[in-house]
PDB file of N, CA, C and O in Angstrom:
ATOM      1  N   MET A   1       0.850  -1.193   0.000  1.00  0.00           N
ATOM      2  CA  MET A   1       0.000   0.000   0.000  1.00  0.00           C
ATOM      3  C   MET A   1       0.890   1.249   0.000  1.00  0.00           C
ATOM      4  O   MET A   1       1.927   1.296   0.662  1.00  0.00           O
ATOM      5  N   ALA A   2       0.466   2.225  -0.739  1.00  0.00           N
ATOM      6  CA  ALA A   2       1.209   3.493  -0.821  1.00  0.00           C
ATOM      7  C   ALA A   2       1.123   4.233   0.512  1.00  0.00           C
ATOM      8  O   ALA A   2       0.236   3.985   1.328  1.00  0.00           O
ATOM      9  N   ASP A   3       2.059   5.137   0.702  1.00  0.00           N
ATOM     10  CA  ASP A   3       2.070   5.960   1.915  1.00  0.00           C
ATOM     11  C   ASP A   3       0.786   6.792   1.946  1.00  0.00           C
ATOM     12  O   ASP A   3       0.477   7.479   0.973  1.00  0.00           O
ATOM     13  N   PRO A   4       0.036   6.741   3.049  1.00  0.00           N
ATOM     14  CA  PRO A   4      -1.222   7.506   3.136  1.00  0.00           C
ATOM     15  C   PRO A   4      -1.034   9.004   2.873  1.00  0.00           C
ATOM     16  O   PRO A   4      -1.904   9.644   2.282  1.00  0.00           O
ATOM     17  N   LYS A   5       0.097   9.562   3.312  1.00  0.00           N
ATOM     18  CA  LYS A   5       0.345  10.984   3.076  1.00  0.00           C
ATOM     19  C   LYS A   5       0.423  11.263   1.578  1.00  0.00           C
ATOM     20  O   LYS A   5      -0.116  12.263   1.104  1.00  0.00           O
ATOM     21  N   ASP A   6       1.090  10.385   0.834  1.00  0.00           N
ATOM     22  CA  ASP A   6       1.200  10.551  -0.619  1.00  0.00           C
ATOM     23  C   ASP A   6      -0.162  10.465  -1.294  1.00  0.00           C
ATOM     24  O   ASP A   6      -0.438  11.186  -2.253  1.00  0.00           O
ATOM     25  N   ILE A   7      -1.009   9.578  -0.784  1.00  0.00           N
ATOM     26  CA  ILE A   7      -2.360   9.425  -1.344  1.00  0.00           C
ATOM     27  C   ILE A   7      -3.139  10.734  -1.198  1.00  0.00           C
ATOM     28  O   ILE A   7      -3.807  11.164  -2.138  1.00  0.00           O
ATOM     29  N   VAL A   8      -3.056  11.364  -0.034  1.00  0.00           N
ATOM     30  CA  VAL A   8      -3.762  12.627   0.206  1.00  0.00           C
ATOM     31  C   VAL A   8      -3.225  13.716  -0.720  1.00  0.00           C
ATOM     32  O   VAL A   8      -4.000  14.433  -1.353  1.00  0.00           O
ATOM     33  N   ILE A   9      -1.916  13.839  -0.799  1.00  0.00           N
ATOM     34  CA  ILE A   9      -1.303  14.884  -1.632  1.00  0.00           C
ATOM     35  C   ILE A   9      -1.646  14.687  -3.101  1.00  0.00           C
ATOM     36  O   ILE A   9      -1.997  15.642  -3.793  1.00  0.00           O
ATOM     37  N   GLU A  10      -1.546  13.441  -3.582  1.00  0.00           N
ATOM     38  CA  GLU A  10      -1.877  13.160  -4.986  1.00  0.00           C
ATOM     39  C   GLU A  10      -3.341  13.472  -5.279  1.00  0.00           C
ATOM     40  O   GLU A  10      -3.659  14.011  -6.339  1.00  0.00           O
ATOM     41  N   PHE A  11      -4.232  13.139  -4.348  1.00  0.00           N
ATOM     42  CA  PHE A  11      -5.653  13.430  -4.531  1.00  0.00           C
ATOM     43  C   PHE A  11      -5.888  14.938  -4.663  1.00  0.00           C
ATOM     44  O   PHE A  11      -6.573  15.390  -5.580  1.00  0.00           O
ATOM     45  N   ILE A  12      -5.315  15.702  -3.744  1.00  0.00           N
ATOM     46  CA  ILE A  12      -5.503  17.155  -3.771  1.00  0.00           C
ATOM     47  C   ILE A  12      -4.919  17.747  -5.055  1.00  0.00           C
ATOM     48  O   ILE A  12      -5.545  18.600  -5.685  1.00  0.00           O
ATOM     49  N   GLN A  13      -3.747  17.307  -5.438  1.00  0.00           N
ATOM     50  CA  GLN A  13      -3.127  17.835  -6.656  1.00  0.00           C
ATOM     51  C   GLN A  13      -3.926  17.456  -7.898  1.00  0.00           C
ATOM     52  O   GLN A  13      -4.009  18.245  -8.839  1.00  0.00           O
ATOM     53  N   SER A  14      -4.515  16.262  -7.916  1.00  0.00           N
ATOM     54  CA  SER A  14      -5.297  15.838  -9.080  1.00  0.00           C
ATOM     55  C   SER A  14      -6.587  16.641  -9.229  1.00  0.00           C
ATOM     56  O   SER A  14      -7.118  16.759 -10.334  1.00  0.00           O
ATOM     57  N   LYS A  15      -7.088  17.188  -8.137  1.00  0.00           N
ATOM     58  CA  LYS A  15      -8.321  17.982  -8.149  1.00  0.00           C
ATOM     59  C   LYS A  15      -8.060  19.480  -8.164  1.00  0.00           C
ATOM     60  O   LYS A  15      -9.005  20.269  -8.154  1.00  0.00           O
ATOM     61  N   SER A  16      -6.789  19.886  -8.187  1.00  0.00           N
ATOM     62  CA  SER A  16      -6.442  21.297  -8.003  1.00  0.00           C
ATOM     63  C   SER A  16      -7.007  22.221  -9.082  1.00  0.00           C
ATOM     64  O   SER A  16      -7.143  23.421  -8.840  1.00  0.00           O
ATOM     65  N   LYS A  17      -7.335  21.707 -10.245  1.00  0.00           N
ATOM     66  CA  LYS A  17      -7.939  22.549 -11.295  1.00  0.00           C
ATOM     67  C   LYS A  17      -9.381  22.914 -10.937  1.00  0.00           C
ATOM     68  O   LYS A  17      -9.861  23.987 -11.303  1.00  0.00           O
ATOM     69  N   GLN A  18     -10.076  22.013 -10.217  1.00  0.00           N
ATOM     70  CA  GLN A  18     -11.473  22.251  -9.868  1.00  0.00           C
ATOM     71  C   GLN A  18     -11.640  22.891  -8.496  1.00  0.00           C
ATOM     72  O   GLN A  18     -12.472  23.782  -8.327  1.00  0.00           O
ATOM     73  N   LYS A  19     -10.865  22.449  -7.520  1.00  0.00           N
ATOM     74  CA  LYS A  19     -10.999  22.956  -6.152  1.00  0.00           C
ATOM     75  C   LYS A  19      -9.652  23.028  -5.471  1.00  0.00           C
ATOM     76  O   LYS A  19      -8.721  22.299  -5.810  1.00  0.00           O
ATOM     77  N   SER A  20      -9.567  23.922  -4.504  1.00  0.00           N
ATOM     78  CA  SER A  20      -8.307  24.065  -3.771  1.00  0.00           C
ATOM     79  C   SER A  20      -8.452  23.702  -2.293  1.00  0.00           C
ATOM     80  O   SER A  20      -7.450  23.505  -1.605  1.00  0.00           O
ATOM     81  N   LYS A  21      -9.676  23.613  -1.805  1.00  0.00           N
ATOM     82  CA  LYS A  21      -9.918  23.300  -0.396  1.00  0.00           C
ATOM     83  C   LYS A  21     -10.854  22.095  -0.303  1.00  0.00           C
ATOM     84  O   LYS A  21     -11.772  21.935  -1.108  1.00  0.00           O
ATOM     85  N   PHE A  22     -10.599  21.257   0.695  1.00  0.00           N
ATOM     86  CA  PHE A  22     -11.363  20.029   0.852  1.00  0.00           C
ATOM     87  C   PHE A  22     -11.808  19.848   2.286  1.00  0.00           C
ATOM     88  O   PHE A  22     -11.089  20.192   3.224  1.00  0.00           O
ATOM     89  N   TYR A  23     -13.010  19.301   2.445  1.00  0.00           N
ATOM     90  CA  TYR A  23     -13.509  18.964   3.772  1.00  0.00           C
ATOM     91  C   TYR A  23     -12.763  17.739   4.292  1.00  0.00           C
ATOM     92  O   TYR A  23     -12.228  16.954   3.509  1.00  0.00           O
ATOM     93  N   PHE A  24     -12.729  17.581   5.603  1.00  0.00           N
ATOM     94  CA  PHE A  24     -12.092  16.417   6.206  1.00  0.00           C
ATOM     95  C   PHE A  24     -12.704  15.135   5.643  1.00  0.00           C
ATOM     96  O   PHE A  24     -11.981  14.192   5.323  1.00  0.00           O
ATOM     97  N   ASN A  25     -14.020  15.096   5.523  1.00  0.00           N
ATOM     98  CA  ASN A  25     -14.680  13.880   5.035  1.00  0.00           C
ATOM     99  C   ASN A  25     -14.260  13.521   3.608  1.00  0.00           C
ATOM    100  O   ASN A  25     -14.209  12.341   3.260  1.00  0.00           O
ATOM    101  N   ASP A  26     -13.959  14.525   2.780  1.00  0.00           N
ATOM    102  CA  ASP A  26     -13.463  14.253   1.429  1.00  0.00           C
ATOM    103  C   ASP A  26     -12.139  13.498   1.494  1.00  0.00           C
ATOM    104  O   ASP A  26     -11.910  12.553   0.739  1.00  0.00           O
ATOM    105  N   LEU A  27     -11.274  13.929   2.408  1.00  0.00           N
ATOM    106  CA  LEU A  27      -9.953  13.319   2.536  1.00  0.00           C
ATOM    107  C   LEU A  27     -10.029  11.979   3.261  1.00  0.00           C
ATOM    108  O   LEU A  27      -9.326  11.038   2.892  1.00  0.00           O
ATOM    109  N   ALA A  28     -10.861  11.880   4.272  1.00  0.00           N
ATOM    110  CA  ALA A  28     -11.004  10.628   5.018  1.00  0.00           C
ATOM    111  C   ALA A  28     -11.580   9.527   4.134  1.00  0.00           C
ATOM    112  O   ALA A  28     -11.298   8.348   4.350  1.00  0.00           O
ATOM    113  N   ALA A  29     -12.389   9.903   3.136  1.00  0.00           N
ATOM    114  CA  ALA A  29     -12.981   8.919   2.226  1.00  0.00           C
ATOM    115  C   ALA A  29     -11.923   8.200   1.388  1.00  0.00           C
ATOM    116  O   ALA A  29     -12.204   7.158   0.796  1.00  0.00           O
ATOM    117  N   LEU A  30     -10.725   8.743   1.337  1.00  0.00           N
ATOM    118  CA  LEU A  30      -9.634   8.084   0.624  1.00  0.00           C
ATOM    119  C   LEU A  30      -9.187   6.812   1.340  1.00  0.00           C
ATOM    120  O   LEU A  30      -8.507   5.968   0.756  1.00  0.00           O
ATOM    121  N   PHE A  31      -9.572   6.683   2.604  1.00  0.00           N
ATOM    122  CA  PHE A  31      -9.159   5.550   3.426  1.00  0.00           C
ATOM    123  C   PHE A  31     -10.370   4.851   4.031  1.00  0.00           C
ATOM    124  O   PHE A  31     -10.566   4.910   5.245  1.00  0.00           O
ATOM    125  N   PRO A  32     -11.185   4.192   3.216  1.00  0.00           N
ATOM    126  CA  PRO A  32     -12.421   3.589   3.732  1.00  0.00           C
ATOM    127  C   PRO A  32     -12.181   2.495   4.782  1.00  0.00           C
ATOM    128  O   PRO A  32     -13.050   2.228   5.613  1.00  0.00           O
ATOM    129  N   GLU A  33     -11.009   1.870   4.742  1.00  0.00           N
ATOM    130  CA  GLU A  33     -10.714   0.798   5.695  1.00  0.00           C
ATOM    131  C   GLU A  33     -10.194   1.332   7.029  1.00  0.00           C
ATOM    132  O   GLU A  33     -10.020   0.570   7.980  1.00  0.00           O
ATOM    133  N   MET A  34      -9.948   2.622   7.096  1.00  0.00           N
ATOM    134  CA  MET A  34      -9.354   3.238   8.276  1.00  0.00           C
ATOM    135  C   MET A  34     -10.426   3.880   9.156  1.00  0.00           C
ATOM    136  O   MET A  34     -11.446   4.358   8.660  1.00  0.00           O
ATOM    137  N   LYS A  35     -10.186   3.882  10.446  1.00  0.00           N
ATOM    138  CA  LYS A  35     -11.081   4.605  11.356  1.00  0.00           C
ATOM    139  C   LYS A  35     -10.861   6.104  11.140  1.00  0.00           C
ATOM    140  O   LYS A  35      -9.768   6.531  10.766  1.00  0.00           O
ATOM    141  N   MET A  36     -11.903   6.893  11.377  1.00  0.00           N
ATOM    142  CA  MET A  36     -11.819   8.344  11.183  1.00  0.00           C
ATOM    143  C   MET A  36     -10.687   8.947  12.015  1.00  0.00           C
ATOM    144  O   MET A  36     -10.000   9.865  11.566  1.00  0.00           O
ATOM    145  N   ARG A  37     -10.503   8.438  13.199  1.00  0.00           N
ATOM    146  CA  ARG A  37      -9.462   8.954  14.088  1.00  0.00           C
ATOM    147  C   ARG A  37      -8.071   8.785  13.464  1.00  0.00           C
ATOM    148  O   ARG A  37      -7.231   9.678  13.566  1.00  0.00           O
ATOM    149  N   ASP A  38      -7.832   7.638  12.820  1.00  0.00           N
ATOM    150  CA  ASP A  38      -6.536   7.384  12.182  1.00  0.00           C
ATOM    151  C   ASP A  38      -6.346   8.273  10.953  1.00  0.00           C
ATOM    152  O   ASP A  38      -5.247   8.766  10.701  1.00  0.00           O
ATOM    153  N   ALA A  39      -7.417   8.472  10.197  1.00  0.00           N
ATOM    154  CA  ALA A  39      -7.344   9.369   9.037  1.00  0.00           C
ATOM    155  C   ALA A  39      -7.050  10.797   9.500  1.00  0.00           C
ATOM    156  O   ALA A  39      -6.276  11.510   8.862  1.00  0.00           O
ATOM    157  N   LYS A  40      -7.660  11.207  10.592  1.00  0.00           N
ATOM    158  CA  LYS A  40      -7.433  12.550  11.145  1.00  0.00           C
ATOM    159  C   LYS A  40      -5.964  12.731  11.541  1.00  0.00           C
ATOM    160  O   LYS A  40      -5.398  13.807  11.348  1.00  0.00           O
ATOM    161  N   LYS A  41      -5.348  11.682  12.093  1.00  0.00           N
ATOM    162  CA  LYS A  41      -3.942  11.752  12.480  1.00  0.00           C
ATOM    163  C   LYS A  41      -3.051  11.999  11.257  1.00  0.00           C
ATOM    164  O   LYS A  41      -2.116  12.797  11.321  1.00  0.00           O
ATOM    165  N   ILE A  42      -3.338  11.327  10.167  1.00  0.00           N
ATOM    166  CA  ILE A  42      -2.550  11.497   8.937  1.00  0.00           C
ATOM    167  C   ILE A  42      -2.687  12.921   8.418  1.00  0.00           C
ATOM    168  O   ILE A  42      -1.691  13.557   8.074  1.00  0.00           O
ATOM    169  N   ILE A  43      -3.907  13.418   8.361  1.00  0.00           N
ATOM    170  CA  ILE A  43      -4.153  14.765   7.845  1.00  0.00           C
ATOM    171  C   ILE A  43      -3.521  15.810   8.765  1.00  0.00           C
ATOM    172  O   ILE A  43      -2.942  16.786   8.287  1.00  0.00           O
ATOM    173  N   ASN A  44      -3.627  15.613  10.067  1.00  0.00           N
ATOM    174  CA  ASN A  44      -3.010  16.551  11.012  1.00  0.00           C
ATOM    175  C   ASN A  44      -1.485  16.533  10.913  1.00  0.00           C
ATOM    176  O   ASN A  44      -0.843  17.567  11.097  1.00  0.00           O
ATOM    177  N   GLN A  45      -0.901  15.369  10.624  1.00  0.00           N
ATOM    178  CA  GLN A  45       0.547  15.294  10.423  1.00  0.00           C
ATOM    179  C   GLN A  45       0.955  16.143   9.225  1.00  0.00           C
ATOM    180  O   GLN A  45       1.953  16.861   9.277  1.00  0.00           O
ATOM    181  N   LEU A  46       0.177  16.058   8.144  1.00  0.00           N
ATOM    182  CA  LEU A  46       0.469  16.854   6.954  1.00  0.00           C
ATOM    183  C   LEU A  46       0.374  18.344   7.261  1.00  0.00           C
ATOM    184  O   LEU A  46       1.159  19.136   6.738  1.00  0.00           O
ATOM    185  N   VAL A  47      -0.571  18.730   8.099  1.00  0.00           N
ATOM    186  CA  VAL A  47      -0.704  20.136   8.500  1.00  0.00           C
ATOM    187  C   VAL A  47       0.508  20.551   9.343  1.00  0.00           C
ATOM    188  O   VAL A  47       1.083  21.616   9.114  1.00  0.00           O
ATOM    189  N   SER A  48       0.893  19.730  10.302  1.00  0.00           N
ATOM    190  CA  SER A  48       2.019  20.092  11.164  1.00  0.00           C
ATOM    191  C   SER A  48       3.333  20.131  10.392  1.00  0.00           C
ATOM    192  O   SER A  48       4.251  20.854  10.781  1.00  0.00           O
ATOM    193  N   GLU A  49       3.442  19.368   9.305  1.00  0.00           N
ATOM    194  CA  GLU A  49       4.642  19.384   8.463  1.00  0.00           C
ATOM    195  C   GLU A  49       4.623  20.549   7.470  1.00  0.00           C
ATOM    196  O   GLU A  49       5.615  20.792   6.783  1.00  0.00           O
ATOM    197  N   GLY A  50       3.505  21.267   7.392  1.00  0.00           N
ATOM    198  CA  GLY A  50       3.400  22.403   6.480  1.00  0.00           C
ATOM    199  C   GLY A  50       3.030  22.022   5.056  1.00  0.00           C
ATOM    200  O   GLY A  50       3.045  22.871   4.165  1.00  0.00           O
ATOM    201  N   VAL A  51       2.698  20.760   4.833  1.00  0.00           N
ATOM    202  CA  VAL A  51       2.305  20.301   3.495  1.00  0.00           C
ATOM    203  C   VAL A  51       0.871  20.740   3.197  1.00  0.00           C
ATOM    204  O   VAL A  51       0.548  21.114   2.070  1.00  0.00           O
ATOM    205  N   LEU A  52       0.025  20.689   4.214  1.00  0.00           N
ATOM    206  CA  LEU A  52      -1.357  21.169   4.108  1.00  0.00           C
ATOM    207  C   LEU A  52      -1.552  22.290   5.118  1.00  0.00           C
ATOM    208  O   LEU A  52      -0.767  22.455   6.051  1.00  0.00           O
ATOM    209  N   GLU A  53      -2.629  23.062   4.906  1.00  0.00           N
ATOM    210  CA  GLU A  53      -2.991  24.104   5.862  1.00  0.00           C
ATOM    211  C   GLU A  53      -4.479  24.043   6.124  1.00  0.00           C
ATOM    212  O   GLU A  53      -5.259  23.568   5.300  1.00  0.00           O
ATOM    213  N   TYR A  54      -4.856  24.539   7.297  1.00  0.00           N
ATOM    214  CA  TYR A  54      -6.267  24.693   7.631  1.00  0.00           C
ATOM    215  C   TYR A  54      -6.769  25.965   6.969  1.00  0.00           C
ATOM    216  O   TYR A  54      -6.029  26.937   6.820  1.00  0.00           O
ATOM    217  N   TRP A  55      -8.031  25.946   6.575  1.00  0.00           N
ATOM    218  CA  TRP A  55      -8.702  27.154   6.128  1.00  0.00           C
ATOM    219  C   TRP A  55     -10.076  27.126   6.763  1.00  0.00           C
ATOM    220  O   TRP A  55     -10.779  26.117   6.696  1.00  0.00           O
ATOM    221  N   SER A  56     -10.454  28.222   7.373  1.00  0.00           N
ATOM    222  CA  SER A  56     -11.741  28.258   8.058  1.00  0.00           C
ATOM    223  C   SER A  56     -12.571  29.429   7.571  1.00  0.00           C
ATOM    224  O   SER A  56     -12.071  30.543   7.413  1.00  0.00           O
ATOM    225  N   SER A  57     -13.849  29.160   7.336  1.00  0.00           N
ATOM    226  CA  SER A  57     -14.779  30.221   6.964  1.00  0.00           C
ATOM    227  C   SER A  57     -15.449  30.791   8.203  1.00  0.00           C
ATOM    228  O   SER A  57     -16.221  31.747   8.122  1.00  0.00           O
ATOM    229  N   GLY A  58     -15.152  30.206   9.333  1.00  0.00           N
ATOM    230  CA  GLY A  58     -15.803  30.602  10.577  1.00  0.00           C
ATOM    231  C   GLY A  58     -16.793  29.543  11.012  1.00  0.00           C
ATOM    232  O   GLY A  58     -16.982  29.315  12.207  1.00  0.00           O
ATOM    233  N   SER A  59     -17.426  28.895  10.048  1.00  0.00           N
ATOM    234  CA  SER A  59     -18.388  27.857  10.404  1.00  0.00           C
ATOM    235  C   SER A  59     -17.909  26.471   9.988  1.00  0.00           C
ATOM    236  O   SER A  59     -18.446  25.467  10.456  1.00  0.00           O
ATOM    237  N   THR A  60     -16.920  26.405   9.128  1.00  0.00           N
ATOM    238  CA  THR A  60     -16.402  25.117   8.680  1.00  0.00           C
ATOM    239  C   THR A  60     -14.895  25.194   8.481  1.00  0.00           C
ATOM    240  O   THR A  60     -14.350  26.259   8.193  1.00  0.00           O
ATOM    241  N   THR A  61     -14.241  24.076   8.633  1.00  0.00           N
ATOM    242  CA  THR A  61     -12.796  24.010   8.425  1.00  0.00           C
ATOM    243  C   THR A  61     -12.517  23.126   7.231  1.00  0.00           C
ATOM    244  O   THR A  61     -13.104  22.055   7.071  1.00  0.00           O
ATOM    245  N   MET A  62     -11.616  23.593   6.402  1.00  0.00           N
ATOM    246  CA  MET A  62     -11.225  22.828   5.221  1.00  0.00           C
ATOM    247  C   MET A  62      -9.700  22.727   5.196  1.00  0.00           C
ATOM    248  O   MET A  62      -9.005  23.384   5.972  1.00  0.00           O
ATOM    249  N   TYR A  63      -9.208  21.905   4.304  1.00  0.00           N
ATOM    250  CA  TYR A  63      -7.772  21.678   4.174  1.00  0.00           C
ATOM    251  C   TYR A  63      -7.354  21.931   2.741  1.00  0.00           C
ATOM    252  O   TYR A  63      -8.100  21.639   1.807  1.00  0.00           O
ATOM    253  N   GLY A  64      -6.159  22.474   2.569  1.00  0.00           N
ATOM    254  CA  GLY A  64      -5.634  22.708   1.233  1.00  0.00           C
ATOM    255  C   GLY A  64      -4.132  22.864   1.261  1.00  0.00           C
ATOM    256  O   GLY A  64      -3.515  22.912   2.325  1.00  0.00           O
ATOM    257  N   ILE A  65      -3.553  22.943   0.083  1.00  0.00           N
ATOM    258  CA  ILE A  65      -2.120  23.163  -0.034  1.00  0.00           C
ATOM    259  C   ILE A  65      -1.864  24.654   0.152  1.00  0.00           C
ATOM    260  O   ILE A  65      -2.547  25.473  -0.463  1.00  0.00           O
ATOM    261  N   PRO A  66      -0.896  25.021   0.986  1.00  0.00           N
ATOM    262  CA  PRO A  66      -0.633  26.445   1.264  1.00  0.00           C
ATOM    263  C   PRO A  66      -0.402  27.258  -0.012  1.00  0.00           C
ATOM    264  O   PRO A  66       0.319  26.832  -0.915  1.00  0.00           O
ATOM    265  N   GLY A  67      -1.027  28.435  -0.065  1.00  0.00           N
ATOM    266  CA  GLY A  67      -0.820  29.350  -1.179  1.00  0.00           C
ATOM    267  C   GLY A  67      -1.655  29.070  -2.405  1.00  0.00           C
ATOM    268  O   GLY A  67      -1.427  29.678  -3.451  1.00  0.00           O
ATOM    269  N   THR A  68      -2.616  28.170  -2.313  1.00  0.00           N
ATOM    270  CA  THR A  68      -3.465  27.883  -3.466  1.00  0.00           C
ATOM    271  C   THR A  68      -4.882  28.364  -3.216  1.00  0.00           C
ATOM    272  O   THR A  68      -5.291  28.549  -2.069  1.00  0.00           O
ATOM    273  N   GLY A  69      -5.621  28.562  -4.281  1.00  0.00           N
ATOM    274  CA  GLY A  69      -7.017  28.945  -4.164  1.00  0.00           C
ATOM    275  C   GLY A  69      -7.242  30.428  -4.306  1.00  0.00           C
ATOM    276  O   GLY A  69      -6.303  31.224  -4.301  1.00  0.00           O
ATOM    277  N   LYS A  70      -8.504  30.786  -4.435  1.00  0.00           N
ATOM    278  CA  LYS A  70      -8.898  32.180  -4.638  1.00  0.00           C
ATOM    279  C   LYS A  70      -8.543  33.063  -3.442  1.00  0.00           C
ATOM    280  O   LYS A  70      -8.233  34.242  -3.614  1.00  0.00           O
ATOM    281  N   GLN A  71      -8.584  32.503  -2.233  1.00  0.00           N
ATOM    282  CA  GLN A  71      -8.344  33.296  -1.039  1.00  0.00           C
ATOM    283  C   GLN A  71      -6.868  33.633  -0.848  1.00  0.00           C
ATOM    284  O   GLN A  71      -6.546  34.556  -0.099  1.00  0.00           O
ATOM    285  N   ALA A  72      -5.976  32.919  -1.497  1.00  0.00           N
ATOM    286  CA  ALA A  72      -4.541  33.103  -1.270  1.00  0.00           C
ATOM    287  C   ALA A  72      -4.112  34.557  -1.484  1.00  0.00           C
ATOM    288  O   ALA A  72      -3.344  35.093  -0.686  1.00  0.00           O
ATOM    289  N   ALA A  73      -4.590  35.192  -2.535  1.00  0.00           N
ATOM    290  CA  ALA A  73      -4.198  36.565  -2.837  1.00  0.00           C
ATOM    291  C   ALA A  73      -4.757  37.556  -1.815  1.00  0.00           C
ATOM    292  O   ALA A  73      -4.086  38.524  -1.456  1.00  0.00           O
ATOM    293  N   THR A  74      -5.967  37.319  -1.352  1.00  0.00           N
ATOM    294  CA  THR A  74      -6.585  38.235  -0.401  1.00  0.00           C
ATOM    295  C   THR A  74      -6.076  38.043   1.020  1.00  0.00           C
ATOM    296  O   THR A  74      -6.264  38.919   1.864  1.00  0.00           O
ATOM    297  N   GLU A  75      -5.438  36.916   1.297  1.00  0.00           N
ATOM    298  CA  GLU A  75      -4.932  36.663   2.627  1.00  0.00           C
ATOM    299  C   GLU A  75      -3.440  36.999   2.744  1.00  0.00           C
ATOM    300  O   GLU A  75      -2.800  36.673   3.743  1.00  0.00           O
ATOM    301  N   GLY A  76      -2.903  37.646   1.723  1.00  0.00           N
ATOM    302  CA  GLY A  76      -1.507  38.064   1.782  1.00  0.00           C
ATOM    303  C   GLY A  76      -0.518  36.958   1.458  1.00  0.00           C
ATOM    304  O   GLY A  76       0.678  37.101   1.710  1.00  0.00           O
ATOM    305  N   GLU A  77      -1.006  35.858   0.902  1.00  0.00           N
ATOM    306  CA  GLU A  77      -0.117  34.770   0.522  1.00  0.00           C
ATOM    307  C   GLU A  77       0.292  34.961  -0.933  1.00  0.00           C
ATOM    308  O   GLU A  77      -0.418  35.600  -1.709  1.00  0.00           O
ATOM    309  N   ASP A  78       1.425  34.409  -1.290  1.00  0.00           N
ATOM    310  CA  ASP A  78       1.873  34.498  -2.678  1.00  0.00           C
ATOM    311  C   ASP A  78       1.639  33.211  -3.414  1.00  0.00           C
ATOM    312  O   ASP A  78       1.958  33.110  -4.598  1.00  0.00           O
TER     313      ASP A  78
END
């Protein structure tokens, strides 16, 4: 089996033309055999390593690659 972190990154990059931010459930669905808690650990590791970042609208939290998406320019990111 491929490294779970690589699976998440490849998924996000493959969808980057359509979307830049993903809900936790979108990413957890990549690992149907895994408990949600274990999937959360993988995603949180990617965030702590700086590979992914949290994005919050105030009512929901999403994940994306730093510096991507429509909000990047308005949030002072390059």
